[in-house]
N, C-alpha and C positions, 0 to 999 in steps of 0.2 A: 496562790499568787494572783493578785488582781491588777489588771492593766487599765489605766484610764485611756479611753479611746479618743483619737483625734482624727482629723480629716486626712485622707490619703490622696493627695494630689487633686486635680480638677474633678468635678463631679462627672461620672461616666454616664449617668442617665440624665437626659434633659429634664430638669426638675419641673414637675407640674406646678401650676399656680398654687400658692400657699405652701410650697415646700419650705421646710424649716430645717436648717442645719445646726446641730448642736454638737460641736466637736468634743465637749467634755461632759455630756449628759447620758452616756451609756458606758457601763463598765462590763468587762468580760472576765470571767474566771474559768480556769480549766475544771472540767467536771469528769473526774476520773472514776473508774470502777474499782471498788475495794479489792485488795489482793485476796485471792482464794475464791472469788465469786465464780460460779460455774456458768459464765456468761455464754461461752461458745455453745454449750449444750442447748440453750434456748434459741440462739440465733441461727441455727442450722448452717446454711452455706455462707451467711454473712459474717464478716469480721468487724468487730468494733475497733475503729481507728482512734477516735478522739471525740471529746464532747466539751461543750462550753455552756455556761449559764450567762444569759444576758440580763442586765438590770438597767433601769433608768426611769425617770418620771413618766415618760410617754411610751415606754417599751412594754408590750404585752398584748395579749388577745389574738395571737396570730393563728390563722386557720388555713392559710395557703402559702405555698413557697414556689417561686419561679427562679430557675437557673438561666442566666443570660450568657454563660460562657466566660472564660477567662477569670474564673473565681468570683464572678459578680452575681448577686442575688437580690431579689425583691421579695419581701414577705408582706402579706396583707392581713389585716385584722377584721374581726366581725363588727367593728365600728367604722369601717371605711378608711382606716389609717394604713399607711404603708411605711416600711423601713427598707432603705436600700443600703447594702453593705458589700464589701469585697473582702475575700480571704487574702490575707497578707501575713507573712511570717507565721503561718499556720494558726492565725487567729482571725475572727471576723472583725473588721474595722468599719465603723459607721461612716456613711457618706451623707445621708440626708433622710429626713422624715417628712411626711406630708399627708394630704388627704386625697382620696379619689374624688374627682370632680363630677358629682352627680347632678349639680344644679340645685334649684330651690327645693326639689322633691326630697332631697336628702335631709331635710330638717326632721323627718321621721326616721327613726332608727331602722325600721323595716326596709327602707329604701337605700340603706348603706351597709347592710349586713352581709359583707363578703365572706363566703365560706370556702370557695374554691376558685381556682384560676388556671388558665392555660394561655400560652402565648405563641404567636406565629413569629418565628425568628427572622423570617424574610421581610415581613412588613412591619413588625412591631405591634400589630393588633393584639389586644388582650380580650379574652372573654371571661366573665366573672359569674360564678354561681351564687345567686342571692337567696338566702334563707328568709323566711317570713312571708315574702311575696312569691316565693317559688318561681323565680324569674332568672333569665340570663341577660346580663348587660354586656355590651361591647364597648371597648374604649380604644383610643389611639395610643401611640407609644408614649404619650405624656399623661396617661391615665385620666383622660377626659372622656367621660361617657358620651357616646353619640347615638346609641340605640338600645332598646330593651324589648324583650318579648316574654310573655307569661304563657307558656304552652298549656293548652287544655289538659294534656296528658299528665302534667305535673301539678295541677290545681289542688288535688287532694293529698299532696305529700305532707301536709301538716305545717303548723306554724313554726315549730322549732325542730323539724326533722327533715328538712328539704334537701336541695342539691348540694351536698357538702363535698362532692367529688365530681370532677370533670376532666376529660382527656380528649385530645384530638388525635386520631389515629392516622397512619401514613396516607391513606386514600382520601383524607379530607373530611371524613365523617367525625361526628362528636358523640361521645358516650357520657351519660350522667347516671349516677346511682343515688337513690334516696338514702339519706343517712340512717334512719331508723327502720328496723324490720317491721313488717305488718304484724300486729298483735302485741308488739313491744315486749312484754314479759316472756323471756326465753324464746322470742321469735327468731327466725332465721332467714325468712324470705324478704328481700328488698326489691321494691319496684325500681325499674331502670328503663332508660330510653336511649335510642340512637337516632341522630339526625343525619340525613344524607349529605349535609354540608353545613355552612354557616347557620346556626340556629336562628339567627335574626331573619334570614331570607328563605330558608329551605322548607318552611311549612311545618305541619305537625310531625312529630317523630313516631317511630315504631316502638312498641313496648316489649320488654322482655323482663327477666328477673335475675337476681344474684343471690346466692345462698351463702350466708356467713356462719360463723360459729354462733351458738345460742346467745342471744341478747347483745351481740356486738354491733356497734355502729360503723358504717362505712364512711370514713372521714376524708379520704383523698386518694388520687390515682396519679401515676406518672408513667410516661412512655419509655420503654427501653429501646436502644438502637435497632434491635432486630424486629421491632413491632409488637412485642409482648408488652403487657401492662402490669406494673406492680400496684397492688391495692392495699391501702393502709386501713386498718380497722382498730377500734378502741372500745373498751368497756369500763364503765365506772364500777369500782369494786367496793370501796368503803368510804364513808363520809368524814370521819374524824380520826386522825388526819386524812385528808383526801388521798385515795390511792386509785391507780388506774392500771389496766392491763392492755396490751396491744397485740396485734397480729399483722403480719404481712403475707399477702397471698399473691399469686401470679395467675394471669389469664391471657388467652390469645384472642384478640378481637375477631380473627377470622372464623371463630366458632360461635359467634353471636347469631342466634336465630330468634326472630320475633315470636313472642308468646312462650318461649322456653327458657329454662334456667341457663345461665352462662357458665360453662365449665371452668372451674378454677381450682387451684390447689394451695392450701396453706403451707408456707415454707419457713416461717419464723414466728416465734412468740416473744413478746416483750412482757415478761412476767411481772406481776405486782410485787414479787419479792426482790426485784432488781430496782435500782434507782431510776425508774422511769417516771414520766409525768403524762400529761394529757396531750400526747402527740397527735397532731391534726394535719400537718403538712409534710409532703414528701416530694423530693426532686432527685434527678439522676444526672451525673456529669461523668465525663471520661476520667478514668484513673490511670494508674501505672501498670505496665506489663499486661495490658489487655483486660485489666479489671475495671469495674465501674464503681464510682463513688455514689453512695445512696445517702441523702441528707434528710434528716427528720427535724421538725421544729414543733414545739409544744405551745398550746394555748393555755395561758395561766388564768384566763377568765377575769383578769384584772383583780385577782385575789392573791396578792403577793405574799401574804402571811401564810397561806396554805399551799400555793402552787408556785411553780417556777417556769420561766421561759428558757427552755433548753434547746440547744442546737447540737445534734449528733451527726457524726460522720461515720458511716459504715462503708465497707467495700465488699464486692462480690465478683467472682468469676462467672460471667454469663453462661459459660458452658456447664456450670454446675446447677443451673436453674432448669426445672422440668418444663416440658410442654404439656399443659393440661389437655385432657381428651374428654370426650363425651362421658358423662356420668360422674366426673370429678366435681367436688364441692369443697369450698373453703371452710370446713368444719371438722 
């Protein structure tokens, strides 16, 4: 069943300049799991609740997902586009689309390649991880960039393997992990940095590392209410047709030590034999009966004949999630 999406009341996010509202240019269809699939065996403590496929002329390329509360989300693409939608009647309803305002510098794709994002719910300030230039951009609540920094510690993260994950932990520090492992082929060690505060003003970060499963990219992170972090990883499996595998790991920021690997534990596998795609965005919202909802969105790389823009809703009991300790690694 396909639903033609329309506007749902007044726009809830103050639309940035160049916001474009297309009430009939995104379609949503349920993305169900085939009967008999051993899905729970792969997802560990997570439960698959529902999934959707998003389609539209400007829909796609999403690498970051922000949850605003009240069922409201903003997802951002690696071309500097954003899509704002709200969950209603158990479906994502489109509100608006537009571009992050980077100014004249954004004429070059490297300066609008958004791969990760984190938001301060109190002020509305948003920080964006920018691949290509390995920078962090800061915007206001209308997604207008007002500052950018290119840390020396991230300069050698590579042209297409930079800060694809960013999270702000409860004490105000910021953590970023490089997408690609060092060595690439079957590598497991990812460079990572931690800033003492706002990356724009807090100076050079301290460096540490993160250990993934072999040849997995670290593509996003999100904060749990208790301060732990969920880390989303992805691996390209096969070119024709394109197939991907994913992993979800958990880590405790309190165990980060400069110069050392960050203890983490893999807790779920998004196996390539399941109907997964190139999941690159993750967010967490409150659920029912003490559970948490975990949202995943995929990047179709604007290749709609081979890939899909999928939005998945998982749920988990936080009491079933482990607390990683020294020596643990997400592999």
